[in-house]
N, C-alpha and C positions, 0 to 999 in steps of 0.2 A: 649702387649700395642702397640697402633698405634700412631705414632708421625708424624704430618703433618707440613711441612714448606710451607708457602705461599710467593709469591714475590721472588722466587729464581732466581737470576741471575747467570751468568757464574762463578763469583768469589765464591759465596755462594755454588754452586753445587760442584765445585772443592774442596773447603775446607771440606765440610761435607762428600764427598765421600772418602776422605783420613783419616777421623776421624769418623768412624762409632759409633753410639750410641748403647750401648750394651743391652738395656732393651726392645727392641721391633722393630717392622717394621717401617722404616722411609720412608715417601713419600715426594718427593720434587716436588712442583708445581710452575711453572713460574707465574701462574695467582694469582691475589689477591683474597682474600676470596670472594669478591662480584662478581668476574668474572668467577667462576668455572661453568662448565657445569653440567647438571643433571647427566650425566654418572660419572663425577668426584665426585660429591656429594655422590652418592651411594657407591663409593669406600672408602670415608673418613668419612661418617656420624657417625661412631662409634669411632672416634678419642678421645683419652684420653688427648693428649697433642697437642696443636697447637702453632706455632710460626709465628708471623706477624711482619711486618715492620711498621714504623710510618706513611707511606704514604697510609695506608688502607683508602679508600675513605668513607666507611660507618662505623659509630661508632659501636664498639662492645658492643651492648646492648642486651636486652632480645630477640629482634627480630632476631638478627643474631646468638646469642649464644644458643638459644633454639633449633637450628638445630643440636646441638651436645649434645645429652642427656648424653653421657658418659664422657663429658669433665671434666678434673680435674686440668689442668694447662694451663695457657697462658704465653708463654715466648716471650715478645716483644723485638725485636732487636733494642732497643732505650733506651735512658734515660727517655724521657718523656712518660707518660702513659695516657694523657688526651683523647686519642682515645678509651679508654676502660672504660666501666661503672663499676667502682669498687664496688659500692653499690650492684649492681645486682650480681656481682661475689661473694661477701661475702654471699649473700642470697643463692646462689647455691653451696657455699663452693668450688668455683673454685679458686685456688691459682693463683696469678699474680706475675711474676718476671720480672725484667728489667735488663738493663746494666747501672749501676749507674755511671761508670767512664770509658770513652774510648776516648773522643775527646776533652779534654780541650785545647791541643795544636792545634789540627786540626781546631776546630771552631774558636779559637782566631786568628790563623794565617789567616784564611779566612776572618774574620771580619776586620782585619787590612789591608789585601789585598784589600778588597772591599772599605774600607775607602780611601786608597791611590788612587785607580782607580777613585774614585769619585772626590776627592779634586784636583787631577792633570789632570782630564778630559781625561783619557787614552782611554776610549771607544769611545768617540766622535772624538778624534784625529785619532785613528786608522781607524774608519769608513770613515772619510774625506780623509785620505791618500789613502784608497782603491778606493775612488771615484774621486781621483785626484782633490780634492777641499779643499785645506788647507787654514785655516783662523787663523793665529797665535794669533790674539788678543782675540779669543774665548776660548783659552786653558789656560788662566791665572788661576792658583790655589793659594794655600797658603801652607806654610811650616807647618808641624806638630810641629816642634821644637819650644819650648817656648809658645805653645798654651796649653789650658787646656782641658783635657778629663774628662768627668763625667761618671763613670762606675756604673751602677745600678745593684747590685748583685755581690758579691765577693766570689762566690763559686769557684769551680775548674776552670771553663772557665773564669770567671771574674778576678780571680787572675792571670791567664796566660795573659789575656788582659792587665792587669796593668803592668806586667813585660815587655811586648812588648812596651807599651807606655813609660815606663821608659827608655828603650833603645833608643827611638826616642827623648828623651829630653823633654817630655811633663810634665806639671804639672798635678797631678792626684787627682781628687776628687772622692769620692765614697759614695754610700748609700747602707746600708744593715741592715736588722733587727738585725743581729748578727755581729757587727764589729769584724774584725780580727786584733787585736792589733799588733801581730807579723808582719803581712803584712804591716801595717801602718808604723811600725818602719823601716823595711828593705827597703821599696820603697819610704819612705817619703810621703806616701799616707795620705790624710786627709779625714776622715769620716765627712760628713755634712748632713744636712736635705735635703729632696728632693727640697724644695724651693730654698735653697742656691745653690744646684747643678744646677738646671734649670737656675738660674740667672747668673752663672759664667762660665759654660762650653761652650767651642767652639764646642765640639763634645760630643754627648751623646750616649753611647753604652749600649744596654740592654742584661742582662745575668741572667734573673730570670725566674722561671717556670710560666706556665699558671695556675692561681688559681682564684677563684671568687674574691678575694681581689685585684688581679692584672689586672682584666679585664679592658681594655681601660685605663690603667694607664696614657698613653699619650693621653689626650683628649684636647678639646678646651681650658679649663682652664690651663692645664699644658703648652701647647704651648705658651699661652699668657705670662706666667711667664719666658719663656726662653729668653736667650740672642739673640738679632736679628741676623740672619745669621747663626744660629746653624746648625750643621750637625747631622743627626740621623742615627744610625746604629742598625739594629735589626737582629740578627741571632738566636734568642730564640724562640718565638712563636708569630704568627701574631696577636692574640687576645690582646696582650699588647698595641697595638696602634689602636685607632679609625681611620680607613682609611679616612673617610670623613673629620675629623678634621685635619689630616695630609695634605690632599689635599688643604684645605682652607689655612692652614699655609704656604704651598709652594706657592700658588697663590699670597698671599700678602707679600711673601718674608720674613716672620718671620723665616721660615726654609729655608736655602739656598740649601739643598740637602738631599737626603736620600739613604742609601744603605740597601736594604731589601732582605734578603734571605728567609723570611717567610712573609706570608700575611694572613689576616683573610679570612677564607673560600678559602684558596689556593687550595683546592681539585678540584675546578672547572677548574683550569688551568692544574692540573696534571691528573685528571680523568674526563675531560669534556664529554667524550662519555657516561660515566655512569650517570653523573648528568643530562645531557640533556634528558635521558630516563625517568627521574623521572616525575611523573604527579603532584607532589606537591612541588614546589620550594618555600620556604619561601620568603616573601618580603624582609626581611633584608639580606638574602643570595643574592638575585638578585641585591639589591642596592650595596652591597659590591663588587659584580662582576663588576658592571659598574664603580665604583670608582677605583678598581684595574686596570681596562683597561685604565682609564685616567692616572693613575700614571705611567703605563708602557710606555706611550707616551711622558712623560716629560724628557727632556734632562738632568735634574739635579736629576733624580731618577734612580738608578741602581738596577734592580730586577733580582734575580736569583732563581731557582726552588728548594729551600730547600736542598742545597748541601754542606753546610758548613762542615758537618761531613765527606764528601765523599772523603777521602784520602784512599789509599790502606792500610796504617798503621792502621787507625781508623777502617776500615771495618773488618780487621783481628782481632782487639781487640774486636769488637762487636761479631763476630762469636765465638771467643774463650770463652768469658763469657757466651754467650747463650748456647753453647755446655756444659760448666761446670754446668750451671743452670739446664739443663735438666738431665744431668747425676746424679746430686745431688738428684733431684726428684726421679729418678729411684732407688736410694739407700735409699729412705725414708727420705731424708733431704730437707729442704727448704733453698735456697740461694738467696739473693737479692730480698726478698719479698717487695712489695709496699703496701700491705694491712695493715691497722691498726689492731693491735691485741687487 
């Protein structure tokens, strides 16, 4: 069996070299799937198992997966799997497994850190200090204590976010399709409708997956319902927010600021060299890119390149689970499948 890992950095290489997988030849490539050379492709085209990272720029669909006729397993090193065409995988009988739990503390801590940096103007203040141009009146923020946070999605990460908010003395509102009554009791968290959360929250933090139902959850109508001066935090998926609607809300000061670790069509930022080679860039993709560029220029918007998960502890948990997923497959078992049976 040939097992190929893409997007292999130094940490991944060191981890896997010390924990060999026992059912076949393991090939570690620094390149992403879409960046491999013809020579590399000849070496791996008969792979039965491939492992990719969430930052793969090209969606894993029939066009990319047909290049691997022997493929039996995709092990994504992420919780999210919206970069993989699951319907096509089911047709090809390709199993898909993920890392369902690795970064609830990592992502929540990052989200809270980004929130603090935004509301206390840390980035702007540091930049001004480096440039010897300090303007004290421009760094006025607000305390999180006694303010209300609205958490959309109380899964593993959302629950940890709620615990951090409780520690800061915030009032906590939440929305979830499946309310967690124990969490509500322990943290004095109140589940409400989305409309009530929008109307009352000073901070709104997103912790839900990218699904067709959640696409552009925060759009013009949603922003209009929000408390004026709200802060938006998104460490989940870029497609949850309509970027043009967010830009308009920021311009008219309905939204006071946004901390965004994810953007819709963020691949252009991460893999711009690949995207620019494309002969067919969709209009909506191009428009999103223009709006994202405008957002990055705004002082009240903090944008980071999808790194909320990226602590050494979380990365090791990702690799451990991926290693176990592939070893289970080698033993004829399926662990952490994301396909509907």
